DRENVEXTOR-441761 format. One record per atom (N, C-alpha, C): residue in one letter; residue number from 1; x, y, z. Coordinates in nm, 4 decimals, padded with zeros to 6 digits, always signed. Each point is the difference from the previous one (the first is absolute). Layout:
! residues N
VOTOR  rest   nr         u         v         w
VOTOR     a  NUM         X         Y         Z
...
***
This chain:
! residues 75
VOTOR  rest   nr         u         v         w
VOTOR     m    1  -01.4064  +00.3462  +00.6990
VOTOR     m    1  +00.1082  +00.0774  -00.0579
VOTOR     m    1  +00.0227  -00.0450  -00.1436
VOTOR     r    2  +00.0120  +00.0940  -00.0874
VOTOR     r    2  +00.0261  -00.0307  -00.1404
VOTOR     r    2  +00.1512  -00.0047  -00.0225
VOTOR     l    3  +00.0458  -00.1087  -00.0621
VOTOR     l    3  +00.1420  -00.0200  -00.0260
VOTOR     l    3  +00.0260  -00.0162  -00.1486
VOTOR     c    4  +00.1195  +00.0346  -00.0387
VOTOR     c    4  +00.0480  -00.0324  -00.1335
VOTOR     c    4  +00.0995  -00.1142  +00.0177
VOTOR     e    5  -00.0261  -00.1112  -00.0659
VOTOR     e    5  +00.0888  -00.1154  +00.0087
VOTOR     e    5  +00.0874  -00.0057  -00.1250
VOTOR     i    6  +00.1268  -00.0291  +00.0216
VOTOR     i    6  +00.0972  -00.0134  -00.1075
VOTOR     i    6  +00.0436  -00.1458  +00.0007
VOTOR     v    7  -00.0283  -00.0709  -00.1091
VOTOR     v    7  +00.0293  -00.1429  -00.0076
VOTOR     v    7  +00.1293  -00.0190  -00.0793
VOTOR     l    8  +00.0952  -00.0705  +00.0616
VOTOR     l    8  +00.1281  -00.0291  -00.0627
VOTOR     l    8  +00.0077  -00.1486  -00.0300
VOTOR     d    9  +00.0597  -00.0357  -00.1115
VOTOR     d    9  +00.0162  -00.1401  -00.0354
VOTOR     d    9  +00.1163  -00.0569  +00.0800
VOTOR     g   10  -00.0288  -00.0918  +00.0896
VOTOR     g   10  +00.1030  -00.0614  +00.0824
VOTOR     g   10  +00.0134  +00.0689  +00.1342
VOTOR     q   11  +00.1012  -00.0420  +00.0753
VOTOR     q   11  +00.0219  +00.0543  +00.1328
VOTOR     q   11  +00.0961  +00.1178  -00.0070
VOTOR     l   12  -00.0307  +00.1026  +00.0741
VOTOR     l   12  +00.0839  +00.1193  +00.0052
VOTOR     l   12  +00.1143  -00.0261  +00.0972
VOTOR     a   13  +00.1227  +00.0040  -00.0497
VOTOR     a   13  +00.1161  -00.0329  +00.0815
VOTOR     a   13  +00.0650  +00.1225  +00.0632
VOTOR     v   14  -00.0439  +00.1201  -00.0356
VOTOR     v   14  +00.0593  +00.1222  +00.0551
VOTOR     v   14  -00.0984  +00.0670  +00.0949
VOTOR     d   15  +00.0544  +00.0821  +00.0873
VOTOR     d   15  -00.0809  +00.0754  +00.0950
VOTOR     d   15  -00.0132  +00.1428  -00.0501
VOTOR     l   16  -00.1217  +00.0418  -00.0301
VOTOR     l   16  -00.0233  +00.1347  -00.0515
VOTOR     l   16  -00.0233  +00.1020  +00.1111
VOTOR     s   17  -00.0043  -00.0435  +00.1246
VOTOR     s   17  -00.0369  +00.0907  +00.1088
VOTOR     s   17  +00.0997  +00.1152  +00.0176
VOTOR     d   18  +00.1256  -00.0201  -00.0362
VOTOR     d   18  +00.0974  +00.1085  +00.0116
VOTOR     d   18  -00.0317  +00.1145  -00.0954
VOTOR     s   19  -00.0527  -00.0319  -00.1168
VOTOR     s   19  -00.0246  +00.1046  -00.0992
VOTOR     s   19  -00.1428  +00.0519  +00.0003
VOTOR     v   20  -00.0969  -00.0804  +00.0420
VOTOR     v   20  -00.1401  +00.0448  -00.0067
VOTOR     v   20  -00.0743  -00.0105  +00.1324
VOTOR     g   21  +00.0647  -00.0481  +00.1029
VOTOR     g   21  -00.0666  -00.0165  +00.1291
VOTOR     g   21  -00.0620  -00.1381  +00.0112
VOTOR     p   22  -00.0622  -00.0291  +00.1148
VOTOR     p   22  -00.0581  -00.1329  +00.0205
VOTOR     p   22  -00.1144  -00.0271  -00.0968
VOTOR     l   23  -00.0038  -00.1222  -00.0505
VOTOR     l   23  -00.1040  -00.0427  -00.0945
VOTOR     l   23  -00.0719  -00.1211  +00.0541
VOTOR     r   24  -00.1262  -00.0116  -00.0340
VOTOR     r   24  -00.0729  -00.1245  +00.0250
VOTOR     r   24  +00.0426  -00.0962  -00.1103
VOTOR     r   25  +00.0308  -00.1221  +00.0408
VOTOR     r   25  +00.0534  -00.0968  -00.0969
VOTOR     r   25  -00.0514  -00.1385  +00.0350
VOTOR     r   26  -00.0384  -00.0748  -00.1031
VOTOR     r   26  -00.0402  -00.1389  +00.0229
VOTOR     r   26  +00.0352  -00.0819  -00.1235
VOTOR     e   27  +00.0104  -00.1293  +00.0206
VOTOR     e   27  +00.0238  -00.0942  -00.1097
VOTOR     e   27  -00.1336  -00.0618  -00.0372
VOTOR     e   28  -00.0244  -00.0109  -00.1287
VOTOR     e   28  -00.1286  -00.0530  -00.0469
VOTOR     e   28  +00.0219  -00.0767  -00.1304
VOTOR     a   29  -00.0164  -00.1306  +00.0040
VOTOR     a   29  +00.0087  -00.0855  -00.1192
VOTOR     a   29  +00.1279  +00.0245  -00.0793
VOTOR     g   30  +00.1133  +00.0041  +00.0698
VOTOR     g   30  +00.1280  +00.0170  -00.0673
VOTOR     g   30  +00.0350  +00.1433  -00.0367
VOTOR     s   31  -00.0859  +00.0945  +00.0343
VOTOR     s   31  +00.0256  +00.1412  -00.0278
VOTOR     s   31  +00.0154  +00.0761  +00.1308
VOTOR     t   32  +00.0622  +00.1161  -00.0082
VOTOR     t   32  +00.0066  +00.0915  +00.1128
VOTOR     t   32  -00.1010  +00.1103  -00.0256
VOTOR     v   33  -00.0792  +00.0327  +00.1011
VOTOR     v   33  -00.0987  +00.1077  -00.0112
VOTOR     v   33  +00.0366  +00.1072  +00.1012
VOTOR     l   34  +00.0287  +00.1193  -00.0507
VOTOR     l   34  +00.0275  +00.1155  +00.0845
VOTOR     l   34  -00.1250  +00.0852  +00.0041
VOTOR     s   35  -00.0309  +00.0595  +00.1139
VOTOR     s   35  -00.1198  +00.0825  +00.0130
VOTOR     s   35  +00.0363  +00.1370  +00.0553
VOTOR     v   36  -00.0578  +00.1028  -00.0620
VOTOR     v   36  +00.0177  +00.1377  +00.0461
VOTOR     v   36  -00.1381  +00.0642  +00.0058
VOTOR     p   37  -00.0175  +00.1019  +00.0842
VOTOR     p   37  -00.1298  +00.0676  +00.0067
VOTOR     p   37  -00.0351  +00.0631  -00.1353
VOTOR     a   38  -00.1200  -00.0257  -00.0484
VOTOR     a   38  -00.0435  +00.0575  -00.1268
VOTOR     a   38  -00.0178  +00.1507  +00.0119
VOTOR     s   39  -00.0141  +00.0488  +00.1223
VOTOR     s   39  -00.0204  +00.1433  +00.0225
VOTOR     s   39  +00.1279  +00.0813  -00.0181
VOTOR     d   40  +00.1146  -00.0665  -00.0174
VOTOR     d   40  +00.1276  +00.0717  -00.0138
VOTOR     d   40  +00.0725  -00.0441  -00.1268
VOTOR     p   41  -00.0334  +00.0614  -00.1146
VOTOR     p   41  +00.0626  -00.0395  -00.1260
VOTOR     p   41  +00.1504  +00.0244  -00.0031
VOTOR     a   42  +00.0513  +00.0889  +00.0840
VOTOR     a   42  +00.1444  +00.0251  +00.0025
VOTOR     a   42  +00.0761  -00.1231  +00.0478
VOTOR     i   43  -00.0551  -00.0708  +00.0981
VOTOR     i   43  +00.0651  -00.1225  +00.0490
VOTOR     i   43  -00.0004  -00.1055  -00.1098
VOTOR     l   44  -00.1116  -00.0148  -00.0690
VOTOR     l   44  -00.0071  -00.0956  -00.1105
VOTOR     l   44  +00.1064  +00.0326  -00.1040
VOTOR     a   45  +00.0135  +00.1259  -00.0352
VOTOR     a   45  +00.1001  +00.0405  -00.0993
VOTOR     a   45  +00.1416  -00.0320  +00.0482
VOTOR     q   46  +00.0279  +00.0224  +00.1292
VOTOR     q   46  +00.1321  -00.0302  +00.0552
VOTOR     q   46  +00.0310  -00.1492  -00.0077
VOTOR     v   47  -00.0990  -00.0825  +00.0349
VOTOR     v   47  +00.0208  -00.1452  -00.0030
VOTOR     v   47  +00.0238  -00.0464  -00.1438
VOTOR     l   48  -00.0818  +00.0472  -00.0933
VOTOR     l   48  +00.0171  -00.0402  -00.1402
VOTOR     l   48  +00.1347  +00.0455  -00.0546
VOTOR     e   49  +00.0428  +00.1200  +00.0376
VOTOR     e   49  +00.1305  +00.0506  -00.0432
VOTOR     e   49  +00.1137  -00.0847  +00.0572
VOTOR     a   50  -00.0113  -00.0366  +00.1280
VOTOR     a   50  +00.1029  -00.0833  +00.0631
VOTOR     a   50  +00.0072  -00.1363  -00.0668
VOTOR     l   51  -00.1153  -00.0595  -00.0290
VOTOR     l   51  -00.0013  -00.1301  -00.0673
VOTOR     l   51  +00.0630  +00.0093  -00.1382
VOTOR     e   52  -00.0349  +00.1060  -00.0733
VOTOR     e   52  +00.0565  +00.0181  -00.1342
VOTOR     e   52  +00.1514  +00.0181  +00.0059
VOTOR     s   53  +00.0482  +00.0784  +00.0966
VOTOR     s   53  +00.1442  +00.0236  +00.0101
VOTOR     s   53  +00.0766  -00.1275  +00.0319
VOTOR     l   54  -00.0671  -00.0959  +00.0657
VOTOR     l   54  +00.0616  -00.1282  +00.0326
VOTOR     l   54  -00.0212  -00.1049  -00.1096
VOTOR     g   55  -00.0741  +00.0372  -00.1047
VOTOR     g   55  -00.0263  -00.0941  -00.1087
VOTOR     g   55  -00.1004  -00.1072  +00.0371
VOTOR     i   56  -00.0871  +00.0285  +00.0954
VOTOR     i   56  -00.1007  -00.0966  +00.0444
VOTOR     i   56  -00.1294  +00.0277  -00.0745
VOTOR     g   57  -00.0501  -00.1003  -00.0713
VOTOR     g   57  -00.1210  +00.0165  -00.0791
VOTOR     g   57  -00.1268  -00.0085  +00.0832
VOTOR     v   58  -00.0949  +00.0827  -00.0369
VOTOR     v   58  -00.1313  +00.0007  +00.0649
VOTOR     v   58  -00.0968  -00.0766  -00.0890
VOTOR     t   59  -00.0661  -00.1010  +00.0572
VOTOR     t   59  -00.0966  -00.0801  -00.0737
VOTOR     t   59  -00.1338  +00.0717  -00.0112
VOTOR     a   60  -00.0425  +00.0654  +00.1093
VOTOR     a   60  -00.1308  +00.0670  +00.0007
VOTOR     a   60  -00.0059  +00.1002  +00.1135
VOTOR     t   61  -00.0884  +00.0964  -00.0138
VOTOR     t   61  -00.0386  +00.0870  +00.1104
VOTOR     t   61  -00.1515  -00.0021  +00.0067
VOTOR     r   62  -00.0521  +00.0111  +00.1209
VOTOR     r   62  -00.1455  -00.0023  +00.0173
VOTOR     r   62  -00.0373  +00.0727  +00.1275
VOTOR     q   63  -00.1203  +00.0567  +00.0012
VOTOR     q   63  -00.0521  +00.0619  +00.1215
VOTOR     q   63  -00.1000  -00.0947  +00.0633
VOTOR     v   64  +00.0108  -00.0158  +00.1319
VOTOR     v   64  -00.0869  -00.0919  +00.0733
VOTOR     v   64  -00.0421  +00.0632  +00.1315
VOTOR     e   65  -00.1129  -00.0448  +00.0514
VOTOR     e   65  -00.0412  +00.0332  +00.1357
VOTOR     e   65  +00.0675  -00.0998  +00.0931
VOTOR     h   66  +00.0538  +00.0479  +00.1082
VOTOR     h   66  +00.0700  -00.0866  +00.0945
VOTOR     h   66  -00.0674  +00.0124  +00.1363
VOTOR     p   67  -00.0940  -00.0894  +00.0294
VOTOR     p   67  -00.0758  +00.0110  +00.1251
VOTOR     p   67  +00.0745  -00.0470  +00.1237
VOTOR     e   68  +00.1062  -00.0764  -00.0187
VOTOR     e   68  +00.0730  -00.0567  +00.1134
VOTOR     e   68  +00.0928  +00.1048  +00.0598
VOTOR     p   69  +00.0376  -00.0168  +00.1265
VOTOR     p   69  +00.1018  +00.0897  +00.0579
VOTOR     p   69  +00.1300  -00.0120  -00.0786
VOTOR     d   70  +00.0640  +00.1116  -00.0228
VOTOR     d   70  +00.1242  +00.0008  -00.0762
VOTOR     d   70  +00.1154  -00.0464  +00.0861
VOTOR     v   71  +00.0852  -00.0839  -00.0579
VOTOR     v   71  +00.1193  -00.0461  +00.0682
VOTOR     v   71  +00.1171  +00.0421  -00.0854
VOTOR     v   72  +00.0888  +00.0783  +00.0570
VOTOR     v   72  +00.1197  +00.0426  -00.0712
VOTOR     v   72  +00.1136  -00.0886  +00.0464
VOTOR     e   73  +00.0593  -00.0721  -00.0974
VOTOR     e   73  +00.1104  -00.0879  +00.0325
VOTOR     e   73  +00.1293  +00.0798  -00.0028
VOTOR     p   74  +00.0834  -00.0162  +00.1009
VOTOR     p   74  +00.1282  +00.0696  -00.0015
VOTOR     p   74  +00.0879  -00.0544  -00.1110
VOTOR     g   75  +00.0828  +00.0875  -00.0555
VOTOR     g   75  +00.0898  -00.0373  -00.1090
VOTOR     g   75  +00.0944  -00.1021  +00.0407
***
């Protein structure tokens, strides 16, 4: 599955699931990485808009292949 990862500087203290639905989320080297399906650009746009409205900066976005089973963490 191809994913778009959104890398945030630091840990995300808010739950975005109310505004954009469940997200894949993990902590990596002091950053929070959110993942959305690359096949749905509308979801990516919603997540980026929600982050911007909250004043949360995005460090990077990238597309990756994700061979592992997806785990969605509840908000």
